[in-house]
C-alpha positions as CSV (number, residue, x, y, z in Angstrom):
1,M,-31.2,-39.2,-2.2
2,T,-28.4,-39.5,-5.0
3,Q,-25.8,-38.4,-2.6
4,E,-27.0,-41.1,-0.1
5,V,-26.7,-43.8,-2.9
6,Q,-23.2,-42.6,-3.8
7,L,-22.0,-42.8,-0.4
8,A,-23.6,-46.2,0.1
9,S,-21.8,-47.4,-3.0
10,I,-18.4,-46.0,-2.0
11,A,-18.7,-47.5,1.5
12,S,-19.6,-51.2,-0.2
13,A,-17.0,-51.0,-2.7
14,P,-13.9,-53.0,-2.1
15,E,-11.1,-51.1,-0.4
16,N,-8.9,-50.9,-3.4
17,E,-11.6,-49.4,-5.4
18,R,-12.5,-46.5,-3.2
19,P,-11.4,-43.1,-3.9
20,E,-8.1,-42.1,-2.6
21,K,-8.0,-39.5,0.5
22,P,-6.2,-36.3,-0.6
23,A,-2.6,-36.6,0.6
24,A,-1.8,-34.5,3.8
25,S,0.4,-31.5,3.2
26,P,3.8,-31.9,4.8
27,F,3.3,-28.6,6.4
28,D,0.1,-29.5,8.4
29,R,2.1,-30.8,11.3
30,F,3.4,-27.3,11.8
31,K,0.3,-25.2,10.9
32,R,-1.7,-25.2,14.2
33,V,1.2,-23.9,16.2
34,G,2.8,-21.9,13.4
35,T,-0.4,-20.0,12.3
36,A,-0.6,-18.9,16.1
37,M,2.9,-17.9,16.2
38,A,2.3,-16.0,12.8
39,V,-0.6,-14.1,14.3
40,L,1.5,-13.3,17.5
41,V,4.4,-12.1,15.4
42,I,2.2,-9.7,13.3
43,L,0.5,-8.3,16.3
44,V,3.6,-7.7,18.1
45,A,5.1,-6.0,15.2
46,I,2.1,-3.8,14.8
47,A,2.4,-2.8,18.5
48,E,6.2,-2.0,17.8
49,F,5.0,0.4,15.0
50,F,2.6,2.1,17.4
51,W,5.3,2.4,20.0
52,N,7.9,3.7,17.7
53,A,5.3,6.4,16.6
54,S,4.9,7.5,20.1
55,N,8.7,7.0,21.2
56,P,10.8,7.2,18.0
57,T,14.3,5.7,18.5
58,D,17.1,4.8,16.3
59,R,15.8,1.6,14.7
60,D,17.7,0.7,11.6
61,F,15.2,2.2,9.1
62,I,16.3,5.6,10.3
63,S,19.5,5.0,8.3
64,F,17.2,4.6,5.0
65,W,14.9,7.3,5.9
66,G,17.6,9.9,6.6
67,A,19.5,8.9,3.3
68,A,16.2,9.3,1.5
69,Q,15.6,12.7,2.9
70,L,19.2,13.9,1.9
71,A,18.6,12.4,-1.7
72,L,15.3,14.2,-2.1
73,S,16.8,17.5,-1.0
74,G,19.3,17.2,-3.8
75,D,22.3,16.1,-2.1
76,P,22.6,12.3,-2.2
77,A,26.3,12.3,-1.6
78,A,25.5,13.5,2.0
79,A,23.9,10.3,2.7
80,Y,27.3,8.9,3.2
81,D,28.6,12.0,5.4
82,Q,28.1,10.8,9.0
83,A,27.7,14.3,10.5
84,R,25.2,15.4,7.8
85,L,23.2,12.1,8.0
86,H,23.1,12.1,11.8
87,E,21.8,15.8,11.8
88,V,18.7,14.6,9.8
89,Q,18.1,11.5,11.9
90,S,18.6,13.0,15.3
91,A,15.8,15.7,14.4
92,V,13.2,13.0,14.5
93,V,14.4,10.1,16.7
94,T,16.3,9.8,20.2
95,F,19.5,7.9,19.9
96,V,20.1,5.2,22.4
97,N,22.6,3.1,20.5
98,G,25.4,5.3,19.7
99,D,25.6,8.5,18.0
100,G,24.6,7.7,14.5
101,M,23.2,5.2,12.0
102,P,25.4,5.2,8.7
103,F,24.0,4.3,5.2
104,P,26.0,1.4,4.0
105,Y,24.2,0.7,0.7
106,P,25.2,1.8,-2.8
107,P,23.5,4.8,-4.5
108,A,21.1,2.8,-6.6
109,F,19.4,1.6,-3.3
110,L,18.4,5.2,-2.8
111,L,15.9,4.8,-5.7
112,L,14.0,2.1,-3.7
113,V,14.0,4.0,-0.4
114,A,13.5,7.6,-1.7
115,P,9.8,7.4,-1.9
116,F,9.6,6.5,1.8
117,G,11.3,9.8,2.5
118,L,8.1,11.6,1.6
119,L,6.4,10.2,4.5
120,P,7.0,10.8,8.3
121,F,9.6,8.5,9.9
122,A,7.1,6.5,11.9
123,V,4.6,6.0,9.1
124,S,7.4,5.2,6.6
125,L,9.0,2.5,8.8
126,A,5.4,0.8,9.2
127,V,4.7,1.1,5.4
128,W,8.2,-0.1,4.5
129,S,8.1,-3.1,6.6
130,A,4.5,-4.0,5.5
131,A,5.2,-3.5,1.8
132,T,8.4,-5.4,1.7
133,F,7.0,-8.3,3.8
134,A,4.2,-8.5,1.4
135,V,6.5,-9.2,-1.5
136,F,8.6,-11.6,0.5
137,F,5.5,-13.4,1.7
138,V,4.0,-13.7,-1.8
139,L,7.3,-15.2,-3.3
140,I,7.6,-17.6,-0.6
141,R,4.0,-18.9,-1.0
142,R,4.8,-19.2,-4.7
143,M,7.6,-21.5,-3.8
144,F,5.8,-23.4,-1.3
145,P,2.1,-23.0,-2.0
146,Q,1.1,-25.3,1.1
147,S,2.9,-23.3,3.6
148,G,0.1,-21.2,4.7
149,W,1.0,-18.3,6.9
150,L,4.1,-20.1,8.5
151,A,6.6,-17.6,6.8
152,A,5.2,-15.1,9.0
153,A,5.9,-17.1,12.3
154,F,9.6,-17.2,11.9
155,P,11.1,-14.8,14.7
156,P,13.6,-13.1,12.5
157,V,10.6,-11.8,10.5
158,F,9.7,-9.8,13.7
159,I,13.2,-8.5,14.1
160,N,13.3,-7.3,10.5
161,A,9.9,-5.8,10.6
162,A,10.3,-4.1,14.0
163,I,13.5,-2.2,13.0
164,G,12.6,-1.6,9.3
165,Q,15.5,-3.6,7.9
166,N,15.9,-4.9,4.3
167,A,15.9,-8.7,4.8
168,F,12.6,-8.9,3.3
169,V,13.9,-7.4,0.2
170,T,17.0,-9.5,-0.2
171,A,14.9,-12.7,0.7
172,A,12.4,-11.9,-2.0
173,L,15.4,-11.2,-4.6
174,F,16.7,-14.7,-3.5
175,A,13.3,-16.4,-3.9
176,G,12.3,-14.9,-7.1
177,G,15.8,-15.8,-8.4
178,M,15.3,-19.5,-7.4
179,L,11.6,-19.4,-8.9
180,F,12.8,-18.2,-12.4
181,L,16.1,-20.2,-12.5
182,Q,15.0,-23.2,-14.7
183,R,12.2,-21.4,-16.9
184,R,14.1,-18.0,-17.3
185,P,17.6,-18.3,-16.1
186,F,18.7,-14.9,-17.4
187,A,15.9,-13.3,-15.6
188,A,16.7,-15.3,-12.4
189,G,20.3,-13.8,-12.6
190,L,18.9,-10.3,-13.0
191,L,17.1,-10.8,-9.7
192,L,20.1,-12.4,-7.9
193,G,22.5,-10.0,-9.1
194,C,20.5,-7.2,-7.3
195,L,21.8,-8.8,-4.3
196,V,24.7,-6.3,-4.9
197,I,23.0,-4.0,-2.5
198,K,24.0,-6.3,0.3
199,P,27.1,-8.4,-1.3
200,Q,27.8,-10.5,1.8
201,L,24.6,-12.3,1.0
202,G,25.7,-13.2,-2.5
203,L,29.2,-14.6,-1.6
204,L,28.1,-18.2,-2.6
205,L,26.1,-17.3,-5.6
206,P,29.0,-17.7,-7.9
207,V,29.8,-21.2,-6.4
208,A,26.2,-22.2,-6.9
209,L,25.7,-20.9,-10.5
210,L,29.2,-22.2,-11.7
211,A,28.7,-25.6,-10.3
212,A,25.2,-25.7,-12.0
213,R,26.7,-24.5,-15.2
214,Q,23.8,-21.7,-15.1
215,W,25.6,-19.5,-17.7
216,R,22.6,-17.6,-18.5
217,A,22.0,-16.8,-15.0
218,I,25.5,-15.8,-14.4
219,A,25.2,-13.3,-17.4
220,G,22.0,-11.9,-15.8
221,A,23.5,-11.5,-12.4
222,A,26.5,-9.7,-14.0
223,T,24.3,-7.5,-15.9
224,S,22.0,-6.3,-13.1
225,S,24.9,-5.9,-10.6
226,L,26.9,-3.9,-12.7
227,G,23.9,-2.0,-14.2
228,L,22.7,-1.1,-10.6
229,L,26.0,0.4,-9.8
230,A,26.0,2.3,-13.1
231,V,22.4,3.5,-12.7
232,G,23.2,4.7,-9.1
233,A,26.3,6.7,-10.5
234,A,24.1,8.1,-13.4
235,V,21.2,9.1,-11.2
236,F,22.7,10.4,-8.1
237,G,26.3,11.2,-9.5
238,V,29.8,9.9,-9.4
239,A,30.4,11.9,-6.2
240,A,27.7,9.7,-4.4
241,T,29.4,6.3,-5.4
242,E,32.7,7.8,-4.4
243,A,31.4,8.8,-1.0
244,W,29.9,5.3,-0.6
245,L,33.2,3.5,-1.5
246,A,35.3,5.8,0.9
247,Q,33.2,4.7,3.9
248,M,33.8,0.9,3.4
249,P,36.7,0.8,5.8
250,L,34.1,1.7,8.5
251,Y,32.1,-1.6,8.0
252,V,35.2,-3.5,8.0
253,N,35.9,-2.3,11.5
254,I,32.3,-3.0,12.5
255,G,32.5,-6.5,11.3
256,R,36.1,-7.1,12.7
257,D,35.7,-5.5,16.1
258,G,32.1,-5.8,16.7
259,L,31.4,-2.1,17.1
260,V,27.7,-2.6,17.0
261,G,28.1,-5.5,19.9
262,W,28.9,-9.0,19.2
263,H,25.4,-10.1,20.5
264,K,23.7,-8.2,17.5
265,M,25.6,-10.2,15.0
266,A,24.8,-13.6,13.5
267,S,28.1,-15.1,12.1
268,V,30.2,-17.8,13.4
269,Y,32.9,-15.2,13.9
270,A,30.9,-12.9,15.9
271,A,29.8,-15.9,18.2
272,L,33.3,-16.9,18.8
273,R,34.3,-13.5,19.4
274,Q,31.6,-13.1,22.0
275,A,32.6,-16.4,23.6
276,G,36.2,-14.8,24.2
277,A,38.1,-16.1,21.0
278,G,40.7,-13.9,19.5
279,L,40.5,-12.4,16.0
280,E,42.7,-14.9,14.4
281,L,41.2,-17.9,16.1
282,A,37.5,-16.7,15.5
283,F,38.2,-15.8,11.9
284,G,40.1,-19.1,11.1
285,L,37.4,-21.3,12.5
286,H,34.7,-19.1,10.6
287,M,36.6,-19.6,7.3
288,L,36.7,-23.4,8.0
289,V,32.7,-23.4,8.6
290,A,32.4,-21.2,5.5
291,A,34.4,-23.4,3.4
292,A,32.6,-26.6,4.5
293,A,29.3,-24.8,3.5
294,A,30.7,-23.8,0.3
295,M,31.8,-27.2,-0.7
296,L,28.3,-28.6,0.2
297,V,26.7,-25.9,-2.0
298,W,29.0,-26.9,-4.9
299,R,28.3,-30.7,-4.4
300,V,24.5,-30.2,-4.4
301,W,24.5,-27.6,-7.1
302,R,26.7,-29.8,-9.4
303,S,24.2,-32.5,-8.8
304,D,20.8,-33.1,-10.5
305,E,19.0,-32.5,-6.9
306,D,15.7,-30.6,-7.6
307,V,15.7,-26.9,-7.4
308,T,14.1,-26.6,-3.9
309,A,17.0,-28.8,-2.6
310,K,19.5,-26.4,-4.1
311,A,17.9,-23.3,-2.9
312,G,17.4,-24.7,0.6
313,I,21.1,-25.7,0.9
314,L,22.2,-22.4,-0.6
315,A,20.1,-20.3,1.7
316,A,21.4,-21.9,4.9
317,A,25.2,-21.7,3.5
318,T,24.6,-18.1,2.7
319,L,24.2,-17.3,6.4
320,L,27.4,-18.8,7.3
321,A,29.6,-17.3,4.5
322,S,30.3,-13.9,5.7
323,P,31.4,-12.7,9.2
324,Y,29.2,-9.6,8.5
325,V,25.6,-10.9,8.9
326,F,22.9,-9.9,11.5
327,P,20.0,-11.8,13.0
328,Y,17.3,-10.1,10.5
329,D,19.3,-11.7,7.5
330,A,18.1,-15.0,8.9
331,V,14.8,-14.4,7.2
332,L,16.3,-16.0,4.2
333,L,16.5,-19.2,6.1
334,V,12.8,-19.7,5.7
335,V,13.5,-21.3,2.3
336,A,15.8,-23.9,4.0
337,F,13.2,-24.5,6.7
338,F,10.4,-25.1,4.2
339,W,12.4,-27.3,1.8
340,L,13.3,-29.6,4.8
341,A,9.6,-29.6,6.0
342,Q,8.5,-30.5,2.5
343,R,10.8,-33.2,2.2
344,G,9.5,-34.7,5.7
345,S,12.4,-34.0,8.0
346,P,11.8,-34.7,11.6
347,A,9.6,-32.1,13.1
348,L,11.3,-31.6,16.5
349,P,14.8,-30.6,15.2
350,L,13.0,-28.1,12.8
351,A,11.0,-26.7,15.6
352,I,13.8,-26.2,17.9
353,L,16.0,-24.5,15.1
354,W,12.9,-22.4,14.2
355,C,12.6,-21.2,17.7
356,L,16.3,-20.6,18.4
357,P,16.0,-17.0,17.3
358,L,13.8,-16.2,20.2
359,L,16.9,-16.5,22.3
360,T,18.6,-14.1,20.0
361,I,15.8,-11.6,20.5
362,A,16.1,-12.0,24.3
363,Q,19.8,-11.4,24.1
364,I,19.4,-8.3,22.1
365,A,17.0,-6.9,24.4
366,S,19.2,-7.7,27.5
367,V,22.3,-6.0,25.8
368,H,24.4,-9.1,25.6
369,G,24.7,-12.6,26.8
370,P,27.3,-15.2,27.4
371,V,26.5,-17.3,24.2
372,N,25.4,-16.1,20.7
373,V,23.4,-19.1,19.4
374,T,22.2,-17.4,16.1
375,P,24.7,-19.3,13.8
376,L,23.6,-22.6,15.2
377,V,20.3,-22.2,13.0
378,P,22.0,-22.5,9.6
379,M,24.5,-24.9,10.8
380,G,21.9,-27.2,12.1
381,L,19.9,-26.6,8.8
382,L,22.8,-27.7,6.7
383,I,23.4,-30.8,8.9
384,L,19.6,-31.7,8.5
385,G,19.8,-30.9,4.7
386,A,22.9,-33.1,4.1
387,R,21.4,-36.1,6.0
388,Q,18.1,-35.5,4.1
389,L,19.9,-35.7,0.7
390,R,22.0,-38.7,1.8
391,A,18.7,-40.4,2.8
392,S,16.9,-39.7,-0.3
393,R,19.7,-41.0,-2.4
394,Q,19.9,-44.2,-0.6
395,A,16.1,-44.6,-0.6
396,S,15.6,-43.9,-4.4
397,G,18.8,-44.5,-6.0
398,A,19.0,-41.2,-7.6
399,P,17.3,-37.9,-6.8
400,T,14.4,-36.5,-8.8
401,N,14.8,-34.1,-11.5
402,Q,11.5,-32.5,-11.2
403,P,11.4,-29.3,-9.2
404,S,9.0,-29.1,-6.2
405,W,7.1,-25.9,-7.2
406,P,4.6,-25.6,-10.1
407,T,6.1,-22.8,-11.9
408,A,9.4,-24.4,-12.7
409,S,10.4,-26.2,-16.0
410,T,10.5,-29.9,-15.9
411,S,13.9,-29.9,-17.8
412,S,17.1,-30.6,-15.9
413,P,19.1,-27.6,-14.7
414,T,22.2,-28.4,-16.6
415,A,20.2,-28.8,-19.9
416,N,18.5,-25.6,-19.4
417,A,21.6,-23.9,-18.6
418,E,23.3,-24.9,-21.6
419,A,20.4,-24.6,-24.0
């Protein structure tokens, strides 16, 4: 009876005195389709794990697993010996894409992958993908609490999980660094510095942190990046570090000449080479795009825009900086997508960009294609981001200084960095 009286009093009250309805989440417009897509991605990834168990082939994780096997056997430097590594790998998988899967990461990365060498390859791949996805997913939800299961719906999530790559690790390091940046800048830098395991994804970090005068974060990044290299040499021996450095020309050749196939890469340079452009033209145009992205990063991080805007712009620009990036690295773009969704950017262009990597998957599955559309995604996100920031400035006169996730401090980035 009491509830009926309350409802009647609310109904009879003047409209301006009625309780306000809870504001709809900006992610609600994507959740119905997005959740269904997330379920599909997870189910197909699980199916891939079972397929790999019955038909093990040279997925990228065989690089980590083979290196872990050699490290556990007491010969970590052999992880950088192509013949020794291939011998371990070919004992458990069938190679259909060449005659080897090199291990390009510094010796410190062996500390992370070595425990997975204790498991059979197929089981280890599934556990690795599930565990690293969980860390990535938790941190993305911490940044964007209303995003639900949408992070699992991004097609590169499937690519990374199916082949057992490390994009969940790098995206988690990035997300963690952004979360800590205002409250604990030195800790944020420690996380961001760990991207030394994949330095092509950290090329624009100095630009961003210098622009924001984040001196403590810079100190943290320098500490962890140098510390990881030192730990790798201390634990696995200087010979392992020397062997790692000695194989760097191989990756220069892979990036320059597309030895893995231009259709399997995600940079502007690779897309232009696949379209028929020569090395000089493709590299020159790539550098123009990278420079424009770096300038936008500097401008946004120099401003007092909120930390989600800075993170979103930096995430998108990162995928345009290096010629040596792959479709699975695009997992990082979830940060840019969610920032734009949170700001209320139009749903249609976001949905189109979100689904474009499906064409990448189809292209990889069909060996090659006439056009590599992968770099259009970060380029489109940067364009949408720049327009969003311009519209916000025009509407409010000045951007908010408040971060958009609940864990960050309410102080300005510049004040925090100089404190």
